[in-house]
Steps between C-alpha positions, in 0.01 A plus 500: 500500500706785351368806316691588182486831315587430130558789260591449128612771249234601252722533191318244286346193649819295540580583864147426619490183296807340643374578854189285432673167603648669813160623612347155433775337714448744789126447492541126479704522819215703673676835494310826451605704200424863427580618152613862450521597137367736238348495154483184299718310755242563767211403271678175401574385854160609627333278236728206577477529882153651585542378865807716560485853629616742239641856540521747213870589522632675186871475425717682249410680179687389194653722226307491181645217291450556134805286416741756360717711735361331806828533694500883508125501585569255784784705627289822502242307688725404790397796723129390471607151598688633811189703599271193452739289714473751785121502466504121509695502828245741656209286384656188628547646846122571506426139398729357772359726758145373439570126491775281656688274261751220556671523161519735203563364150584761242524403136735758341369785708817635681302722734285223644698389806509564875774528754279320758329233288693231307499613137578295188567630153415286191717582193656315210674820398776532757728585215362761261555488126554825304583570136868473428524866414428590861669203668667702780150564633470124556783525753319781682181293498685208659600729793151658529331154484729358767423788741133464437493125562687532831192669646325165479557183709536290190462497126305225322630447147238311293755316285717196502852559638758631251587234249365331188135509623503866603194659342600861570869472403710785637197679637470268795874471583589648837869553413600855564158600646586444865186295547638145477451435879137629484405301195284183473458337156153358505493356149230617260174630646255474214134599528396252236528124568519239223161330489335241285307687238248413230595809310684447174633846415747559218601851607435684824571873523560666842473872461618651830711765668478869581325758295537633242713213372233238583257671265779557244566131487133425466470733208803338326403138562123489458487590126756218432344215709296382207823447297573188710324169434311296759325593820612812676418665832589852617514616866505876521607525867232751601356392839275804516302362212320166464387419154554247222524592145489253211728648235439227241427126487857421610571779752368578842593821691464533876545828697596295804470151632546346846829325593339158462369584149835647410678187616272283287559722197873513541534126569297421186702732269762378253655850440488808725579860398550756778717770662820377667405627846649285768182380655374381162831317459447315830153402389627364165784316678242345739299352216812388323438706184712390200368722220450870539594854391586800719443869424687713758333829606701791342696685759469229771859392524421198714279349226753583235773334696291187568412467136866519401598256784249237388597540134862444598411190697315363193169487697282750315491749211405865561406789263486872568159668489603754228420363160363177648380244246319222674509220242867550425598519866313173580682331218835618633415378851510137396809305592540629855495252786266674746552515875688212669330298777529649848333489838134586515330780694295277730815340636686827504246700691450237764878486550508872516240510772656212707861621468459872502160670564397286799793637708326838501150364576557252776 
């Protein structure tokens, strides 16, 4: 069968996480998968798929995100990103020279494509969101995105088509991007299935994302966890560690858990507090979460947009990290409806394989 090179971005764990169901489906259909990634993304996928060949393939450095003034920091960081993209292209050529592949799947890595091998990009952000004060840059980004996507044979958008069930809102709309003919809306691709669970958790905290903001959120939330009543569980999102810490009689803290364990914890939780990263949102939609609170990462415009979008839809409340007061925020989060019912990942990923991926692997 076909040999697939799959390469996710390592800016947080979200890109690698949403590739988990795709890798499972490819393996289920007896294809060989080689994972090319760096950092925590590589560690995560190596733990989940020990039978897959893995290549240490670093991607792009990220500007230091301390929250304030992130936009000028990011702008100044662009030359480093351009240089890293050129290095990525050189490293990819070496990888392709050593091993033949039938298909390349890149998750948000614009340099991972080949002119001679079918190449697919995975992205929910075909339409970038920028702060209103710099909105003309959003128009430039549309043009740049469109040119980048045209280097691929197709673009998989892990969202429902535009409409009332769109989870990414304007981010996944192809209008004005020049990518409409290349696009395939797969529906949500969650790494966490809804499972029957014996857990009865009142509050589950998912501390995740890129540093230093992941640690910043941990420092803000952890001292306040005891303010909430009932049973609480905290997942720190640190796959390089593997320990359990009992904070008190009602609180358990894990550095990292497997996907199966995470599915059981999430499915057994009444209320979930987390960042509003898109992959987390797909996981919560998959389990049909009705009660939750989102804390967007400062300076990450995508998360800030999604938080605002869900608040406007009446689905979930969100609170900024600055001056965050957990008990008050949880009280304010009552009265929202939660995510509406939508198609599940198992059905979506099988349809994605049968309707789209198989054409490159026959």
